Backbone atoms as SQL, in Angstrom:
CREATE TABLE atoms (id INTEGER PRIMARY KEY, chain TEXT, resi INTEGER, resn TEXT, atom TEXT, x REAL, y REAL, z REAL);
INSERT INTO atoms VALUES
  (1, 'A', 1, 'UNK', 'N', 59.813, 151.126, 106.053),
  (2, 'A', 1, 'UNK', 'CA', 59.396, 149.907, 106.855),
  (3, 'A', 1, 'UNK', 'C', 59.407, 150.379, 108.299),
  (4, 'A', 2, 'UNK', 'N', 58.568, 149.819, 109.065),
  (5, 'A', 2, 'UNK', 'CA', 58.574, 150.019, 110.509),
  (6, 'A', 2, 'UNK', 'C', 59.871, 149.474, 111.132),
  (7, 'A', 3, 'UNK', 'N', 60.491, 150.316, 111.895),
  (8, 'A', 3, 'UNK', 'CA', 61.724, 149.793, 112.511),
  (9, 'A', 3, 'UNK', 'C', 61.651, 148.699, 113.535),
  (10, 'A', 4, 'UNK', 'N', 60.476, 148.707, 114.264),
  (11, 'A', 4, 'UNK', 'CA', 60.176, 147.671, 115.362),
  (12, 'A', 4, 'UNK', 'C', 60.095, 146.241, 114.553),
  (13, 'A', 5, 'UNK', 'N', 59.343, 146.310, 113.283),
  (14, 'A', 5, 'UNK', 'CA', 59.295, 145.090, 112.619),
  (15, 'A', 5, 'UNK', 'C', 60.497, 144.516, 112.033),
  (16, 'A', 6, 'UNK', 'N', 61.325, 145.436, 111.699),
  (17, 'A', 6, 'UNK', 'CA', 62.781, 145.105, 111.109),
  (18, 'A', 6, 'UNK', 'C', 63.589, 144.650, 112.262),
  (19, 'A', 7, 'UNK', 'N', 63.498, 145.171, 113.343),
  (20, 'A', 7, 'UNK', 'CA', 64.286, 144.578, 114.703),
  (21, 'A', 7, 'UNK', 'C', 63.769, 143.259, 114.846),
  (22, 'A', 8, 'UNK', 'N', 62.564, 142.977, 114.883),
  (23, 'A', 8, 'UNK', 'CA', 62.077, 141.647, 115.241),
  (24, 'A', 8, 'UNK', 'C', 62.452, 140.673, 114.274),
  (25, 'A', 9, 'UNK', 'N', 62.497, 141.064, 112.979),
  (26, 'A', 9, 'UNK', 'CA', 62.813, 140.137, 111.898),
  (27, 'A', 9, 'UNK', 'C', 64.267, 139.749, 111.972),
  (28, 'A', 10, 'UNK', 'N', 65.160, 140.737, 112.397),
  (29, 'A', 10, 'UNK', 'CA', 66.728, 140.487, 112.645),
  (30, 'A', 10, 'UNK', 'C', 66.666, 139.647, 113.709),
  (31, 'A', 11, 'UNK', 'N', 66.122, 139.852, 114.914),
  (32, 'A', 11, 'UNK', 'CA', 66.180, 138.921, 116.017),
  (33, 'A', 11, 'UNK', 'C', 65.717, 137.560, 115.617),
  (34, 'A', 12, 'UNK', 'N', 64.695, 137.467, 114.956),
  (35, 'A', 12, 'UNK', 'CA', 64.254, 135.832, 114.528),
  (36, 'A', 12, 'UNK', 'C', 65.361, 135.331, 113.607),
  (37, 'A', 13, 'UNK', 'N', 65.709, 136.037, 112.722),
  (38, 'A', 13, 'UNK', 'CA', 66.883, 135.534, 111.837),
  (39, 'A', 13, 'UNK', 'C', 67.988, 135.007, 112.652),
  (40, 'A', 14, 'UNK', 'N', 68.451, 135.788, 113.673),
  (41, 'A', 14, 'UNK', 'CA', 69.577, 135.522, 114.474),
  (42, 'A', 14, 'UNK', 'C', 69.445, 134.441, 115.299),
  (43, 'A', 15, 'UNK', 'N', 68.135, 134.146, 115.783),
  (44, 'A', 15, 'UNK', 'CA', 67.916, 133.068, 116.699),
  (45, 'A', 15, 'UNK', 'C', 67.776, 131.593, 115.784),
  (46, 'A', 16, 'UNK', 'N', 67.127, 131.779, 114.536),
  (47, 'A', 16, 'UNK', 'CA', 66.967, 130.703, 113.740),
  (48, 'A', 16, 'UNK', 'C', 68.408, 130.326, 113.282),
  (49, 'A', 17, 'UNK', 'N', 69.460, 131.206, 112.873),
  (50, 'A', 17, 'UNK', 'CA', 70.610, 130.900, 112.421),
  (51, 'A', 17, 'UNK', 'C', 71.390, 130.263, 113.558),
  (52, 'A', 18, 'UNK', 'N', 71.243, 130.787, 114.925),
  (53, 'A', 18, 'UNK', 'CA', 72.078, 130.171, 115.992),
  (54, 'A', 18, 'UNK', 'C', 71.540, 128.651, 116.166),
  (55, 'A', 19, 'UNK', 'N', 70.442, 128.449, 116.023),
  (56, 'A', 19, 'UNK', 'CA', 69.852, 126.951, 116.171),
  (57, 'A', 19, 'UNK', 'C', 70.484, 126.178, 115.134),
  (58, 'A', 20, 'UNK', 'N', 70.468, 126.685, 113.788),
  (59, 'A', 20, 'UNK', 'CA', 71.189, 125.875, 112.714),
  (60, 'A', 20, 'UNK', 'C', 72.531, 125.613, 112.978),
  (61, 'A', 21, 'UNK', 'N', 73.204, 126.643, 113.422),
  (62, 'A', 21, 'UNK', 'CA', 74.654, 126.483, 113.807),
  (63, 'A', 21, 'UNK', 'C', 74.965, 125.467, 114.802),
  (64, 'A', 22, 'UNK', 'N', 74.138, 125.565, 115.715),
  (65, 'A', 22, 'UNK', 'CA', 74.243, 124.432, 116.722),
  (66, 'A', 22, 'UNK', 'C', 73.942, 123.050, 116.396),
  (67, 'A', 23, 'UNK', 'N', 73.027, 122.974, 115.587),
  (68, 'A', 23, 'UNK', 'CA', 72.748, 121.583, 115.108),
  (69, 'A', 23, 'UNK', 'C', 73.877, 121.090, 114.048),
  (70, 'A', 24, 'UNK', 'N', 74.443, 121.985, 113.331),
  (71, 'A', 24, 'UNK', 'CA', 75.386, 121.646, 112.365),
  (72, 'A', 24, 'UNK', 'C', 76.774, 121.401, 113.312),
  (73, 'A', 25, 'UNK', 'N', 76.923, 122.110, 114.194),
  (74, 'A', 25, 'UNK', 'CA', 78.215, 121.798, 115.083),
  (75, 'A', 25, 'UNK', 'C', 78.125, 120.409, 115.816),
  (76, 'A', 26, 'UNK', 'N', 76.999, 120.056, 116.221),
  (77, 'A', 26, 'UNK', 'CA', 76.609, 118.808, 116.714),
  (78, 'A', 26, 'UNK', 'C', 76.693, 117.626, 115.745),
  (79, 'A', 27, 'UNK', 'N', 76.219, 117.955, 114.692),
  (80, 'A', 27, 'UNK', 'CA', 76.145, 116.812, 113.576),
  (81, 'A', 27, 'UNK', 'C', 77.693, 116.718, 113.056),
  (82, 'A', 28, 'UNK', 'N', 78.523, 117.780, 112.952),
  (83, 'A', 28, 'UNK', 'CA', 79.871, 117.741, 112.572),
  (84, 'A', 28, 'UNK', 'C', 80.738, 116.945, 113.520),
  (85, 'A', 29, 'UNK', 'N', 80.385, 117.115, 114.771),
  (86, 'A', 29, 'UNK', 'CA', 81.027, 116.299, 115.714),
  (87, 'A', 29, 'UNK', 'C', 80.865, 114.822, 115.680),
  (88, 'A', 30, 'UNK', 'N', 79.486, 114.565, 115.554),
  (89, 'A', 30, 'UNK', 'CA', 79.211, 113.078, 115.432),
  (90, 'A', 30, 'UNK', 'C', 79.847, 112.500, 114.131),
  (91, 'A', 31, 'UNK', 'N', 79.765, 113.333, 112.975),
  (92, 'A', 31, 'UNK', 'CA', 80.296, 112.970, 111.745),
  (93, 'A', 31, 'UNK', 'C', 81.780, 112.584, 111.839),
  (94, 'A', 32, 'UNK', 'N', 82.429, 113.467, 112.469),
  (95, 'A', 32, 'UNK', 'CA', 83.970, 113.247, 112.619),
  (96, 'A', 32, 'UNK', 'C', 84.216, 112.099, 113.516),
  (97, 'A', 33, 'UNK', 'N', 83.434, 111.744, 114.628),
  (98, 'A', 33, 'UNK', 'CA', 83.741, 110.716, 115.477),
  (99, 'A', 33, 'UNK', 'C', 83.377, 109.272, 114.570),
  (100, 'A', 34, 'UNK', 'N', 82.495, 109.303, 113.842),
  (101, 'A', 34, 'UNK', 'CA', 82.228, 108.032, 112.976),
  (102, 'A', 34, 'UNK', 'C', 83.430, 107.777, 112.029),
  (103, 'A', 35, 'UNK', 'N', 83.988, 108.797, 111.379),
  (104, 'A', 35, 'UNK', 'CA', 85.018, 108.622, 110.521),
  (105, 'A', 35, 'UNK', 'C', 84.767, 107.858, 109.278),
  (106, 'A', 36, 'UNK', 'N', 83.395, 107.969, 108.664),
  (107, 'A', 36, 'UNK', 'CA', 83.067, 107.113, 107.486),
  (108, 'A', 36, 'UNK', 'C', 83.960, 107.487, 106.444),
  (109, 'A', 37, 'UNK', 'N', 84.062, 108.826, 106.208),
  (110, 'A', 37, 'UNK', 'CA', 84.789, 109.476, 104.987),
  (111, 'A', 37, 'UNK', 'C', 86.118, 108.798, 104.930),
  (112, 'A', 38, 'UNK', 'N', 86.899, 108.430, 105.965),
  (113, 'A', 38, 'UNK', 'CA', 88.253, 107.926, 106.012),
  (114, 'A', 38, 'UNK', 'C', 88.057, 106.488, 105.876),
  (115, 'A', 39, 'UNK', 'N', 87.014, 105.916, 106.441),
  (116, 'A', 39, 'UNK', 'CA', 86.986, 104.281, 106.489),
  (117, 'A', 39, 'UNK', 'C', 86.594, 103.779, 105.098),
  (118, 'A', 40, 'UNK', 'N', 85.538, 104.581, 104.427),
  (119, 'A', 40, 'UNK', 'CA', 84.976, 104.134, 103.108),
  (120, 'A', 40, 'UNK', 'C', 85.612, 104.926, 102.069),
  (121, 'A', 41, 'UNK', 'N', 86.217, 104.493, 101.139),
  (122, 'A', 41, 'UNK', 'CA', 86.945, 105.201, 99.985),
  (123, 'A', 41, 'UNK', 'C', 85.896, 105.732, 99.120),
  (124, 'A', 42, 'UNK', 'N', 84.699, 105.175, 98.856),
  (125, 'A', 42, 'UNK', 'CA', 83.789, 105.645, 97.972),
  (126, 'A', 42, 'UNK', 'C', 82.768, 106.590, 98.486),
  (127, 'A', 43, 'UNK', 'N', 82.889, 106.925, 99.809),
  (128, 'A', 43, 'UNK', 'CA', 81.949, 107.778, 100.498),
  (129, 'A', 43, 'UNK', 'C', 82.432, 109.240, 100.506),
  (130, 'A', 44, 'UNK', 'N', 81.452, 110.154, 99.905),
  (131, 'A', 44, 'UNK', 'CA', 81.839, 111.552, 99.643),
  (132, 'A', 44, 'UNK', 'C', 81.473, 112.337, 101.028),
  (133, 'A', 45, 'UNK', 'N', 82.492, 113.183, 101.385),
  (134, 'A', 45, 'UNK', 'CA', 82.457, 113.973, 102.492),
  (135, 'A', 45, 'UNK', 'C', 81.831, 115.288, 102.356),
  (136, 'A', 46, 'UNK', 'N', 80.560, 115.381, 102.412),
  (137, 'A', 46, 'UNK', 'CA', 79.849, 116.569, 102.088),
  (138, 'A', 46, 'UNK', 'C', 78.755, 116.931, 103.009),
  (139, 'A', 47, 'UNK', 'N', 79.018, 116.781, 104.407),
  (140, 'A', 47, 'UNK', 'CA', 78.175, 116.983, 105.571),
  (141, 'A', 47, 'UNK', 'C', 77.482, 118.317, 105.315),
  (142, 'A', 48, 'UNK', 'N', 77.956, 119.337, 105.195),
  (143, 'A', 48, 'UNK', 'CA', 77.473, 120.782, 105.243),
  (144, 'A', 48, 'UNK', 'C', 76.398, 120.898, 104.088),
  (145, 'A', 49, 'UNK', 'N', 76.834, 120.459, 102.922),
  (146, 'A', 49, 'UNK', 'CA', 75.921, 120.459, 101.739),
  (147, 'A', 49, 'UNK', 'C', 74.634, 119.778, 102.101),
  (148, 'A', 50, 'UNK', 'N', 74.838, 118.571, 102.535),
  (149, 'A', 50, 'UNK', 'CA', 73.596, 117.690, 102.858),
  (150, 'A', 50, 'UNK', 'C', 72.809, 118.246, 103.908),
  (151, 'A', 51, 'UNK', 'N', 73.281, 118.848, 104.979),
  (152, 'A', 51, 'UNK', 'CA', 72.674, 119.667, 106.092),
  (153, 'A', 51, 'UNK', 'C', 71.878, 120.693, 105.412),
  (154, 'A', 52, 'UNK', 'N', 72.483, 121.628, 104.605),
  (155, 'A', 52, 'UNK', 'CA', 71.762, 122.743, 103.991),
  (156, 'A', 52, 'UNK', 'C', 70.702, 122.276, 103.139),
  (157, 'A', 53, 'UNK', 'N', 70.901, 121.204, 102.256),
  (158, 'A', 53, 'UNK', 'CA', 69.676, 120.610, 101.553),
  (159, 'A', 53, 'UNK', 'C', 68.579, 120.234, 102.365),
  (160, 'A', 54, 'UNK', 'N', 68.880, 119.665, 103.400),
  (161, 'A', 54, 'UNK', 'CA', 67.798, 119.160, 104.356),
  (162, 'A', 54, 'UNK', 'C', 66.990, 120.267, 104.985),
  (163, 'A', 55, 'UNK', 'N', 67.858, 121.385, 105.446),
  (164, 'A', 55, 'UNK', 'CA', 67.135, 122.571, 105.961),
  (165, 'A', 55, 'UNK', 'C', 66.267, 123.211, 104.891),
  (166, 'A', 56, 'UNK', 'N', 66.784, 123.297, 103.748),
  (167, 'A', 56, 'UNK', 'CA', 66.007, 123.855, 102.595),
  (168, 'A', 56, 'UNK', 'C', 64.589, 123.200, 102.322),
  (169, 'A', 57, 'UNK', 'N', 64.751, 121.843, 102.471),
  (170, 'A', 57, 'UNK', 'CA', 63.536, 120.975, 102.254),
  (171, 'A', 57, 'UNK', 'C', 62.505, 121.057, 103.330),
  (172, 'A', 58, 'UNK', 'N', 63.087, 120.848, 104.452),
  (173, 'A', 58, 'UNK', 'CA', 62.220, 120.817, 105.764),
  (174, 'A', 58, 'UNK', 'C', 61.708, 122.124, 106.161),
  (175, 'A', 59, 'UNK', 'N', 62.586, 123.137, 106.116),
  (176, 'A', 59, 'UNK', 'CA', 62.084, 124.480, 106.466),
  (177, 'A', 59, 'UNK', 'C', 62.507, 124.828, 107.775),
  (178, 'A', 60, 'UNK', 'N', 61.890, 125.798, 108.340),
  (179, 'A', 60, 'UNK', 'CA', 62.203, 126.507, 109.545),
  (180, 'A', 60, 'UNK', 'C', 61.810, 125.605, 110.787),
  (181, 'A', 61, 'UNK', 'N', 62.848, 125.403, 111.624),
  (182, 'A', 61, 'UNK', 'CA', 62.538, 124.667, 112.997),
  (183, 'A', 61, 'UNK', 'C', 61.501, 125.410, 113.806),
  (184, 'A', 62, 'UNK', 'N', 60.694, 124.654, 114.643),
  (185, 'A', 62, 'UNK', 'CA', 59.950, 125.424, 115.526),
  (186, 'A', 62, 'UNK', 'C', 60.664, 125.813, 116.764),
  (187, 'A', 63, 'UNK', 'N', 60.380, 127.079, 117.405),
  (188, 'A', 63, 'UNK', 'CA', 61.258, 127.592, 118.336),
  (189, 'A', 63, 'UNK', 'C', 60.472, 127.096, 119.661),
  (190, 'A', 64, 'UNK', 'N', 61.232, 126.484, 120.735),
  (191, 'A', 64, 'UNK', 'CA', 60.669, 126.260, 122.044),
  (192, 'A', 64, 'UNK', 'C', 60.654, 127.378, 122.839),
  (193, 'A', 65, 'UNK', 'N', 59.585, 127.878, 123.426),
  (194, 'A', 65, 'UNK', 'CA', 59.656, 129.108, 124.364),
  (195, 'A', 65, 'UNK', 'C', 59.645, 128.457, 125.783),
  (196, 'A', 66, 'UNK', 'N', 60.608, 128.318, 126.321),
  (197, 'A', 66, 'UNK', 'CA', 60.591, 127.674, 127.678),
  (198, 'A', 66, 'UNK', 'C', 60.849, 128.825, 128.612);
């Protein structure tokens, strides 16, 4: 395999992974502030699983080149 293509693929993976980590960090902060898992006894606290399912269904986020 071409090493340049491999390097670009790794960079793309790292950028997308960083974007998803940032989204999950922000979502987790908001989720914690809401406190629904503690307030509602029937509520299942599975934020990360739901986030990953959504990412899997929606696909890759577009990258803004500013």
